[in-house]
C-alpha positions in Angstrom: -21.1 89.8 5.5 -19.9 86.4 4.5 -21.4 83.5 6.2 -21.2 79.5 6.0 -17.6 80.0 5.1 -14.2 81.4 6.9 -11.3 82.7 5.4 -8.4 80.3 6.1 -10.6 77.2 6.9 -10.2 73.8 5.2 -13.8 71.6 5.1 -14.3 68.1 4.5 -17.8 68.6 3.1 -19.7 70.7 0.9 -20.3 74.2 1.3 -22.5 76.8 0.8 -21.6 80.5 1.1 -23.9 83.3 2.2 -23.7 87.3 1.8 -26.1 89.6 3.0 -25.4 92.2 0.0 -23.6 93.3 -3.0 -22.2 90.9 -5.7 -19.8 88.3 -5.3 -17.0 86.5 -8.2 -15.5 83.1 -7.1 -12.2 81.4 -8.3 -11.1 78.3 -8.1 -7.1 77.0 -7.6 -6.8 80.1 -9.0 -8.9 80.3 -12.2 -10.5 82.5 -13.6 -13.4 84.1 -11.4 -17.2 83.8 -12.2 -20.2 85.5 -10.8 -21.3 83.4 -7.5 -24.8 83.3 -6.3 -25.1 83.8 -2.6 -26.3 80.2 -1.0 -25.2 77.8 -3.6 -23.6 74.9 -2.7 -19.8 73.7 -3.2 -18.7 70.1 -3.6 -15.9 70.5 -5.8 -12.3 69.7 -3.9 -10.1 72.8 -4.2 -8.8 76.2 -3.1 -11.4 78.8 -3.2 -11.3 82.5 -3.5 -14.7 84.2 -3.1 -14.6 88.0 -3.2 -17.6 90.2 -2.3 -18.6 93.8 -3.3 -21.0 96.3 -1.8 -22.7 99.0 -3.3 -20.2 101.3 -1.6 -17.2 99.7 -3.3 -16.5 97.8 -0.1 -15.3 94.1 -0.4 -14.6 90.9 1.6 -12.5 88.6 0.2 -12.7 84.9 2.2 -10.6 81.9 0.9 -11.0 78.4 1.7 -10.6 74.6 1.2 -12.9 71.8 0.4 -10.8 68.8 0.7 -12.7 65.6 1.4 -9.4 63.1 1.2 -8.0 61.5 3.9 -4.3 61.9 4.5 -2.1 59.8 2.3 0.3 57.5 5.0 3.1 55.5 3.6 6.0 53.2 5.1 3.1 51.2 7.0 -0.2 49.4 5.6 -3.4 48.7 7.9 -3.5 45.4 9.4 0.1 44.4 8.2 2.8 42.8 10.5 6.5 43.3 9.9 9.9 42.0 11.1 12.1 45.0 10.9 11.9 48.5 12.3 9.3 50.9 10.1 9.0 54.6 9.4 5.5 56.0 8.6 5.1 58.6 6.4 2.5 60.9 5.7 1.9 64.3 3.4 -0.2 66.6 5.3 -1.9 67.0 8.6 -0.6 65.7 12.2 -0.7 62.3 13.4 -0.8 60.6 17.0 0.7 57.2 17.7 -0.5 54.6 20.5 1.4 51.2 21.5 -0.4 48.3 22.8 -3.4 50.3 23.1 -1.1 52.9 25.6 -1.8 56.8 25.7 -1.6 58.2 21.9 1.6 60.5 21.3 2.3 62.8 18.8 4.3 61.5 16.0 6.7 63.4 13.8 6.3 61.7 10.0 8.9 59.6 8.9 9.9 59.0 12.5 11.5 55.0 12.5 9.7 52.9 15.0 11.5 49.6 16.7 9.7 48.6 19.6 7.7 45.5 19.3 4.0 45.6 19.6 0.8 46.6 18.0 0.9 50.1 16.8 -2.3 52.5 16.0 -1.2 55.7 14.0 -4.0 58.4 13.3 -3.6 60.9 10.9 -5.9 64.0 10.9 -6.1 66.8 8.3 -6.6 70.6 8.3 -10.0 69.7 6.9 -10.8 67.0 9.5 -10.0 63.8 7.3 -8.6 61.2 9.3 -6.5 58.1 7.9 -6.0 55.3 10.8 -3.4 52.5 10.3 -2.8 49.8 13.0 -0.1 47.6 12.3 2.5 45.6 14.4 6.1 45.1 14.7 7.2 41.6 15.3 11.0 40.4 15.1 10.6 36.9 17.4 10.1 33.5 15.6 7.0 31.3 15.9 7.4 28.9 18.6 6.0 25.0 18.0 4.1 24.4 21.1 3.5 21.0 20.5 3.5 18.2 17.6 1.8 14.9 17.7 1.5 12.1 15.1 -1.6 10.0 14.5 -2.9 7.4 12.0 -6.0 6.1 10.7 -5.7 2.4 12.5 -6.5 0.7 15.0 -2.9 0.1 15.7 -1.9 3.8 16.9 1.8 3.0 16.3 1.8 1.4 13.0 0.7 2.1 9.2 0.4 -0.4 6.9 -0.4 0.4 3.1 -3.4 2.6 2.5 -3.4 4.3 6.0 -3.2 8.1 6.6 -0.5 9.4 8.9 -0.8 12.6 10.2 1.7 15.4 12.2 -0.9 18.0 13.6 1.1 21.0 14.3 0.4 23.5 17.1 2.4 27.2 16.9 1.8 30.0 19.7 0.5 32.4 17.0 -1.0 32.2 13.7 1.4 30.7 11.4 1.4 29.2 7.8 2.9 26.2 7.2 6.0 26.1 4.2 7.9 23.4 2.7 6.2 20.5 4.6 8.2 17.3 4.1 8.5 13.9 5.1 10.2 10.3 4.8 9.8 7.1 5.8 13.2 5.9 7.6 15.4 7.7 4.5 13.0 7.4 1.7 11.4 11.0 0.9 7.5 10.8 0.8 6.5 12.3 -2.8 3.1 14.1 -1.7 1.8 15.3 1.3 -1.4 17.3 2.1 -1.3 20.5 4.5 -4.7 21.3 6.1 -6.0 24.0 9.2 -7.1 20.7 10.8 -10.5 21.4 10.3 -10.8 23.7 13.4 -10.3 27.0 11.5 -7.4 28.1 13.8 -4.4 29.8 12.2 -2.1 28.5 14.6 -3.4 24.5 14.2 -2.2 22.6 11.2 -2.1 19.5 10.0 0.3 17.8 7.1 -0.7 14.2 6.0 0.0 11.6 3.5 -1.0 8.3 3.0 1.2 5.3 2.7 1.2 3.9 -1.1 1.3 0.7 -2.4 4.2 2.0 -4.7 6.5 2.5 -1.8 8.0 -0.3 -0.3 9.5 1.8 2.1 9.3 0.7 6.2 10.9 2.5 9.4 9.9 5.7 11.4 8.2 8.3 9.9 9.5 12.0 10.0 8.4 15.4 9.8 10.2 18.5 9.0 8.6 22.2 7.8 8.9 25.9 7.8 6.4 28.1 9.7 5.9 31.9 9.0 4.4 34.1 11.3 2.4 37.2 9.7 5.3 39.4 10.1 7.4 36.8 8.2 9.4 35.6 11.0 10.2 31.9 9.9 10.9 28.8 12.1 12.4 26.0 10.4 11.7 22.3 12.1 14.0 19.7 10.6 13.6 15.9 10.6 13.3 14.6 14.2 13.7 18.2 15.7 10.5 18.3 17.9 8.8 16.4 20.6 6.3 13.7 19.7 5.5 10.9 22.1 3.8 9.2 19.4 5.8 8.2 16.4 4.4 6.4 13.8 6.3 3.2 12.1 5.4 2.2 8.7 5.1 -1.5 8.3 3.8 -2.5 4.8 5.5 -6.0 4.6 3.0 -8.8 5.5 3.1 -11.9 7.0 4.4 -14.5 4.8 4.6 -18.4 5.1 8.2 -19.3 5.3 8.3 -23.1 6.0 5.9 -26.1 6.6 6.7 -29.7 8.4 4.8 -32.3 7.6 3.8 -34.7 10.4 6.1 -38.1 8.7 4.0 -41.0 10.3 0.6 -40.4 9.3 -0.1 -37.4 7.9 -2.3 -35.9 11.0 -0.8 -32.1 10.4 1.6 -29.6 9.5 3.5 -26.9 11.6 3.4 -23.8 9.6 5.9 -21.5 10.2 5.2 -17.7 9.4 7.4 -14.7 9.5 6.0 -12.6 12.1 3.5 -12.7 14.5 0.1 -13.9 12.7 -3.7 -13.0 13.1 -7.0 -14.0 11.8 -10.3 -11.8 12.1 -9.7 -8.8 9.9 -7.1 -5.9 9.7 -9.9 -3.8 11.8 -10.4 -6.7 14.3 -7.7 -8.8 14.7 -7.9 -12.1 16.3 -7.0 -15.6 16.7 -6.2 -18.0 13.3 -8.8 -20.5 12.5 -9.4 -23.3 9.7 -10.8 -21.5 7.4 -7.9 -19.2 6.8 -5.8 -21.5 5.3 -6.0 -24.2 2.2 -4.7 -27.4 1.9 -3.8 -28.1 -1.6 -2.7 -31.7 -2.9 -0.5 -32.8 -5.8 -1.2 -35.9 -6.9 2.1 -38.0 -8.4 -0.4 -39.4 -10.8 -3.9 -38.5 -11.9 -5.4 -41.7 -10.7 -4.8 -41.0 -6.8 -7.6 -41.3 -5.0 -6.0 -38.5 -2.0 -7.8 -36.2 -0.8 -7.5 -33.3 2.0 -9.2 -31.2 4.0 -8.0 -28.9 7.1 -10.0 -29.9 10.2 -8.3 -27.6 12.6 -5.7 -25.1 13.9 -4.0 -25.1 17.1 -0.6 -24.1 18.6 2.2 -26.9 18.3 1.2 -28.0 22.1 -2.6 -28.2 21.4 -3.8 -25.6 23.0 -6.4 -22.9 21.4 -5.0 -20.0 19.7 -5.3 -16.5 20.9 -3.4 -14.3 17.9 -0.1 -13.3 17.5 1.6 -17.1 17.1 4.5 -17.8 14.7 3.8 -21.3 14.3 0.6 -22.7 14.3 -0.6 -26.3 13.7 -2.9 -27.4 10.9 -4.5 -30.2 11.3 -5.1 -32.4 8.1 -7.9 -35.2 7.1 -6.6 -37.2 3.9 -9.0 -39.7 2.8 -8.5 -42.0 -0.4 -5.2 -43.3 -1.0 -2.1 -41.5 -0.7 0.2 -43.0 -3.7 3.8 -42.6 -3.3 5.3 -39.0 -4.5 2.0 -37.0 -3.6 2.2 -33.6 -1.9 0.6 -31.1 0.0 1.0 -27.5 0.4 -0.7 -25.3 3.0 -1.5 -21.9 1.7 -3.3 -18.6 3.1 -6.6 -17.9 2.3 -7.5 -14.5 0.4 -8.3 -11.9 2.9 -7.8 -14.2 5.6 -4.5 -13.7 7.7 -2.8 -10.5 8.8 0.1 -9.1 10.9 0.0 -7.0 14.1 -0.3 -3.9 11.5 -3.4 -5.3 9.6 -1.2 -6.5 6.1 -2.7 -9.1 4.8 -0.9 -12.3 3.9 -0.9 -13.3 0.2 -3.3 -16.5 -1.0 0.5 -17.3 -3.1 1.8 -17.5 0.4 2.4 -21.4 0.7 4.8 -23.9 2.4 6.9 -25.9 -0.2 5.2 -28.9 -1.4 5.7 -31.3 1.6 6.0 -35.3 0.8 2.7 -37.3 2.0 3.6 -40.3 3.8 1.9 -42.9 1.6 0.3 -46.6 2.3 2.9 -48.5 0.4 6.5 -47.1 -0.9 9.0 -48.5 -3.1 12.1 -47.8 -4.7 12.4 -48.2 -8.7 15.5 -49.2 -10.7 16.3 -49.7 -13.7 18.2 -52.9 -14.6 20.9 -52.5 -17.1 21.4 -56.4 -18.0 19.4 -58.3 -20.1 18.6 -58.4 -23.8 18.4 -55.4 -26.1 15.2 -55.8 -26.9 14.0 -56.0 -23.4 13.9 -53.1 -21.3 13.4 -53.6 -17.3 12.6 -51.9 -14.4 12.6 -53.3 -11.1 10.2 -52.3 -8.2 11.1 -53.2 -4.5 8.5 -52.6 -1.9 9.6 -51.1 1.5 6.3 -50.3 3.2 3.3 -52.0 2.9 2.9 -54.8 0.9 4.9 -57.9 0.4 5.6 -60.2 -2.5 7.3 -63.4 -2.6 9.3 -64.4 -6.3 8.0 -66.8 -8.7 10.2 -67.5 -11.2 8.3 -69.3 -13.9 5.5 -66.9 -14.8 5.6 -63.4 -16.4 2.2 -61.4 -16.8 1.7 -59.4 -19.7 0.1 -56.6 -18.9 -0.2 -54.9 -22.0 -0.1 -55.4 -26.1 0.8 -58.6 -28.0 1.0 -59.3 -31.8 -1.8 -58.1 -33.9 -3.7 -57.5 -30.8 -3.6 -53.4 -29.7 -6.0 -54.1 -27.7 -4.6 -56.3 -24.9 -4.9 -55.1 -21.9 -4.6 -56.5 -18.0 -7.5 -54.3 -16.4 -8.7 -56.8 -13.9 -6.3 -57.5 -10.5 -4.6 -60.4 -10.9 -2.5 -62.0 -8.3 1.3 -62.5 -9.3 4.5 -63.7 -6.9 4.8 -66.5 -5.2 3.5 -67.7 -1.9 2.8 -63.9 -1.0 1.1 -62.3 -3.6 -0.1 -58.7 -4.8 -2.8 -58.1 -7.4 -1.8 -56.2 -10.7 -3.5 -54.1 -13.0 -3.2 -51.2 -15.9 -5.3 -48.9 -17.8 -6.1 -49.7 -21.2 -5.8 -47.5 -24.4 -2.6 -46.5 -26.5 -1.8 -42.9 -27.5 -1.3 -43.7 -31.0 -2.4 -46.6 -33.6 -0.4 -49.1 -31.8 1.3 -52.0 -33.8 2.8 -55.6 -32.5 5.2 -56.7 -35.3 6.6 -59.5 -32.8 4.7 -62.0 -31.2 6.9 -61.1 -27.5 6.1 -57.2 -27.7 4.1 -55.6 -25.0 4.4 -54.8 -21.2 5.3 -57.5 -18.8 5.1 -58.5 -14.9 6.8 -60.7 -12.6 7.8 -61.3 -9.1 11.5 -61.3 -9.5 13.0 -61.8 -5.8 11.8 -60.7 -2.1 9.2 -57.7 -2.6 10.5 -57.0 -5.9 8.4 -56.9 -9.2 9.9 -56.6 -12.5 8.4 -54.3 -15.1 9.9 -55.2 -19.1 8.7 -53.8 -22.1 9.9 -56.2 -25.1 10.8 -53.7 -27.6 11.4 -55.9 -30.9 11.0 -55.2 -34.1 10.4 -51.7 -33.5 13.5 -50.5 -35.8 12.6 -53.2 -38.1 14.7 -55.0 -40.9 15.7 -58.7 -40.7 13.1 -61.0 -39.8 10.5 -58.1 -39.1 7.9 -57.6 -41.6 6.0 -55.1 -39.4 7.6 -52.5 -37.7 6.4 -52.5 -33.9 5.4 -49.4 -32.5 3.4 -48.6 -29.5 2.9 -46.0 -27.1 1.3 -44.3 -24.3 2.3 -41.6 -22.3 0.8 -42.4 -19.3 0.1 -45.9 -18.4 -0.7 -46.5 -14.8 0.2 -49.9 -13.5 -2.0 -50.5 -9.9 -0.4 -52.7 -7.2 -2.2 -53.8 -4.3 -2.4 -55.6 -1.0 -4.1 -59.1 -2.3 -6.7 -58.8 0.9 -6.5 -55.1 1.0 -7.0 -53.4 -2.3 -6.9 -49.9 -0.4 -3.5 -50.5 0.2 -2.0 -50.1 -3.0 0.3 -47.7 -5.2 -0.2 -46.6 -8.9 2.9 -46.3 -11.1 2.4 -43.9 -13.6 4.3 -44.9 -16.6 5.5 -43.6 -19.8 5.9 -46.1 -22.6 7.3 -45.9 -26.0 8.9 -48.5 -28.1 11.2 -46.3 -29.7 12.9 -44.8 -27.5 16.0 -46.1 -25.7 14.6 -46.0 -22.5 11.1 -47.4 -23.4 9.6 -47.6 -19.8 10.2 -44.6 -17.7 9.0 -43.6 -14.6 6.7 -40.1 -15.1 8.3 -38.5 -12.5 11.5 -38.8 -13.8 11.0 -37.5 -17.2 13.8 -34.8 -17.4 16.1 -36.0 -14.5 19.6 -37.1 -15.2 
């Protein structure tokens, strides 16, 4: 009698056949039989044949199989999803199949499945080894349930340089985002980042980019992407095809100063116009502009100008306080010293001080044009084309601030004398008739000045109502004839000060270029280079 195994059965574990009498031979997979000792454990997989013979020659034959290998299933894989019909196939055993956790039914290998849902296939061989395959048939494309844009900016609708724009995508199932793209107006964004939105939820994704300084594009942000589910179904979301109530506009261009108008009577203020609504405060906390957000720069017509300018306040053009968002503001000035004809002022943005509604900062290079300062004294400058070839004369006619009456009997020597290069009228000296002004010059020549003629030098004379002539005598500047010494005197900035005789604060300063060798030996420096 044989126990531990039965004829025709298969086992998925080790076995130990036993017999109570006789001897036995065992073969594996039709191999050569070998002696077998009762109770010996068998573990190797295969087909066994056990023959037991007692003393009388009676034989008992037991055929059995050891099979520990689970059935192999092809056509589907455990945990996979499919967007097409499938035909699971197995080479041995029997199978049951359930759909959507329903009642299992018998399944024939190779049968085609098309119905959508979650399948569970269990294949069992004769030895009791089981293979379980769970899979999904899904032919429906994933659906976009929501898409909303945002930025890391206090202004929820506008993005500036350095801001990160993000669209949060929500699908109705787990998806993967493919081929994400974005554009600003019609310009494609070069670099995008796709993340899981930080919630470990495969149905929720974030696509983002940072507004770059390299991009000058402005306009509405749009995104496009593809969503694929586990089964490989793809939904294509094109630009502008999704609902988004929080559209973002990129604005990278800061407000600029476009013009400035100087109050012309007393230089009291400048009305400054910007290209768009403008704010002070900070990019993160916009507020009203104040005087520290501007700088006033004075460009002096001559180095000796004593004018200085400071900003004392900023208001609306109706003098009401600023609240933020103005396009025109009034910048009040305090002008001290004595402004000279030709002095100019410009108003510029202070560094990192002025912002637009998005927070873009106005460059400190943004300024008004140079605005003419209204001086205390104004004049007209005219070259006298008549007279001696060796004497060149300029007529200065005052139009505001000071007056002088003519006095034709006296020319006041301002600079230079024969053999005396150190003659300068540095002390304010009256000239004129009944109405006088005081005149003086700065000392010094730019060369080793030589005066070959007694008359050489620079002179001033009150020649007509409110007019003073400035003349340069260049006799002997070309040498020859009776000139034994060639005249040569030069000064690139000869400063001539003309002031009211009773109020020295009311004055003007002329910046002259003197050169005895030039055709025009006396030139106002601001006119050099003009036709």
